N, C-alpha and C positions, 0 to 999 in steps of 0.2 A: 519905693525907698525902704530898705531893710533896717532892722533895729540891731545895733551892735552894742554889747555890754562889755566894758573894759573894767576888769576887777580890781585894778590898783592904779597908782600914779605912774604914768609913762611920759616920755618927752613929748612936748606939745606938737612937734612936727608930725608925729605919728597920728595924734588925734586930729590934726588939721587934714591929713590925708584921708582919714576915715570920714570926717564930717563933710568933705567935699562931695561924697556920694551917698552917705547914709545918715540915719538918725543915730547919734552916739550918746550912750549913758555911761559916763566914766566916773568911777569912785575917786574922789579927791580928798578924802579924809587924811589926817596926819599919820594914821597907822593902817594896818591891814583891815580889810572889810570883815565884819562879823559874819558868821555862817548864816544866821537867820536873815540878815540883811541881804546877803548874796543870793540866797534862795528866792527872796522876794524880787530882787532886781532882775534876775535872769528870765523871769516869766515872760514868754513871748519873744525872746531873743532869737534872731536868725544867725547871729555869730557871737562868740564869746572870745575876747582877747584876755587870756589869763596870765597871771604871774605864778611863780613857783610856790608862793605862800598859800595859794588856794587849791583845795582838793576838788578835782573834777571827777566825780563818780556818778554812779547810776542815779542816786537821789537828785543830784544837781541837774543832770541831763533830763530827767523826767520833769523836774520843776520848770526847766526852760520850755519844754513842749516839743511836739513832733516837727515843728517847722525849723528847729535848730539844724544848721547845716555844717558848721565848722567851729572847732575850738582851736584857736591860734595861741600857743604857749610862747611867752616871751622868755625863752630859755632853751639851751640845747638839751638839758636833761628833761625828762618828762615822767619821773616817778610820781609826780602829783596827779597824773592823768590816768584814769582807768581806760586804757586804749581799747581793750575788748568790749567794754561797755559802750564806747563810742561807735565801734564797728557794728555792734548789734543793732544800734539805733540809726545807722546810716549817716553818722556824723563823722566828718573828716577831721582828724587831729594832725596838727602841724607843730613844728618846733623851729628853733633858729640856730642851726649849726653853722660853723664856718666863721661868722662875723665876730665871735668872741675868742677865737683860737689864740691869737697873739697876746691879747690882754691877759688871758688866764695863764698862758705859759710864762708871761712876765712875773705874775704873782707866784707861780710854782717855783721859778728860779729865785725869786726874791726870798721865799721861805727857805730854800736850800742854803742860800748865803747867810741868812739871818740865823739859822740853826747851827750851821757848821762853824761860823765865825763868832757866835755868841753875841750877836749885835743887840738882841733884846735885853740880855743881862747887862751889857755895858750901858745901854740907854737908861735902864732902870736905876743903875748905880749912880749915874750922873744926876738924875732927877731927884734921887733920895737925899742928896746933900752930903753923902758920906765922903770922908777923905779918901783919896786914892792917889797912887803914884805909879808911873810907868815902871815895869820890871820885866825881866826876861821870861818869867813864868806867869805873868798877869793875864788872866782871862784867855789862856791859850785855847785856840780852836783847832779845826782840822782843815787842811788844804784839799782842793778838789782835783788838781792836776794829777793825772795818772790813776785816779780812782775810778770806780765803776758805778754808773747810774743804772739802776734797774727800773724800767718803765712797765707798769702794769696797765695794759690797755693802750695800744699803739695807734690810736686814731689821730685826728688832726692835732689836738692839744698835746698828746703824748709825743708826737713827732716834733712839734714846735719846741717842746721842752728839751727833747733830745738834741735838737740843733744848738740850743743855747749851751747845753752841757758839752757838746763836741767842741764848741768854740773855747771852752774853759779847759780843754785837754782831757776830758773824761772819756772812758770807754763805755759803750752802750750795749746792754742786753735788754731784751724785752720779752714779755709774755702777752700774747694776744690770741684772739680766736682765729685769726688768719695771718698768713705770711705778709710781710711788707712787700710792696712793689720792689723788684730787684734793684731798680735804679735808686730808690730811696734808701734801701738797706745798704747799698754800696756807698752812697753819700755819707751816711751816718756811721758806717762801719758797724752796723747793729747786728747782733746775733740773737736769734729766737731760741728761748729756753723754756722749760716748764717753770711753774711758780716755785717749786721747791729749790731748784737750782738758782733761780733769780734771788731768792731770799738769802741763800747761802753765800753767794759771791758778791752781792752788791754792797757798796759803801753808802749809797743813798738809794732808797726805794721811793719812787714817786707814783702815786695812784691816779690813773686817768680813765678807769673803766666805768661803764654805765652802772647804775645801781638797779638791782632787782633781786628777786629771791636767790638767784645763783651767786650773787656777790654780797649778800647780807653777811656781815662779820667775816668777810673774806680774810681779813687780817685779825686774828684772835690770839689767844695766849700761846697756842702752839706755833703759829707763824712767827710771833715775836721772839720766841725762844730760838727759832731756826735762823734768825738774823745774826749778823756779827754784833758783838758787844760794842763795837766802834761805829755801828751804822746809824743812819738817820732815816726817819719815816716821814714822808710828805704827802698831804692829802688836799687836793683842790677839786676833787670829784664830788662825792656825796658822803656825808658824815657816817651813815650806818654801815659803810663798807668796813669800817674799823670798829671793833669792840672797844669802846672808849674806856670802860673800867679796866680791861686787860691792859690797854696801853698805859693808863695812869700807873698801874702796878709795875709794869715793865720799866717805865722811866724812873719810877721811884727806887726800884731795886737795882738799877744799873744794867738791866738786861740789854738795852740799847742805849746809844749815847744821847739821842735827842730826837725831836720831832718838830714839824711845822704844820699847823692845821689852819685851813681857811674855811672848813665846813665841819659840822658837829652832828653827833648821832641824834640828839634831841633838840636841834637848833630851834630857838636861839639859846637854850640852856647849854651849859658846858659842864662836864663832869667835875665836881668840886675838887677831886684829886689832882686834876690837871692844873687848876688855878694856883695850887700851892707849890708847883715845881718851876724851877728856873730853866730846866733843859727842854722846854717846849715853847715854841713861838705860836701865839694865838692871835688870829686876825678875823674880823667879823664878815666872812663871805664876801670878799672884795675881788674875786677872780675876774669878773667882767666890769668892774667899777671904774670905767673911764667914760667921760662925756661922749666920746666918739663911739665907743663900743655899745653903750646902753642905747644910744640913739639908733645905731644900726640894727640892734636887736628889735627894738620897737617898730622900726620901719619895715623890717622883714616880716614881723608878725602881722602888721597891717596889710602888707602885700599878700600874704597868705589868705587872710580873711577876705580881702577884696577879690582875689582871683576866684575863690570858691563861690562867692556871692554873685559873681558875674557869669558863672557857669563853666569856668575853666579849671584846669588843674592847679593846685597850689605850688609855689616854687620849691618848698621843702616839707613835703608830707612826712609824717612818722610812718616808716615802713614796718 
């Protein structure tokens, strides 16, 4: 029987699946596990089921020991994992793509609607107790029909967001490392462009690219200036893809019309300049936050760990 360390709270069904075959040490504290406690607990682990709040680096892998075989991340993103360090030590790293696609696309499109139709402003107004009255020019927003959505990163979540936009009558352009499958491109009416053109023509820019050195501050002061003054920026990918200070300045100066953010550069901290603005919608990393999705993520991570421990290939290795 192998030892499996789970670094944070996950749905019980996943723990039961792991416990049926192995000895499981799961963190059940109210918050994230501390670094020192994590380093202590992983000692002797054969498998680690990690959350995106934990940094899986060489120090932690060495603390686990040479018997460690797999790190199963309960997330599609894996910027918290030093994948080369895993490879050097013969540890297989896995993630959970696919199962959170629709839930995250729902949040992306929810942010699009909230930002363009000023729903956050309206809700805050009602709750403040201020007097208000319907009028022709009261909290006017922007319609989506006939407008252009620019998708940066046309993977599964980007495609799912584009399908929602298509249903709202939007045109689709995208920037991605590879061309879409011709059938999908035809279905969406999507046109591949470079980032400069995407920023120039899009009424809404939605970020769905992975985070890494190449995409750190992909959207900074220069890119924000290149966008339309009437455009909106949406991020459900990873916070550091945007230079948050530059975004706060651009929103405050009216360089773009608004933004919707589910992720933040120094999460859970939010740039104080953003907190003062009405033209940005801020939600606390809710992209995959449905009961069904979080359960599916944890179950897939458990399947990955179990597969490696049994000597087989994991369903979703990080390539």
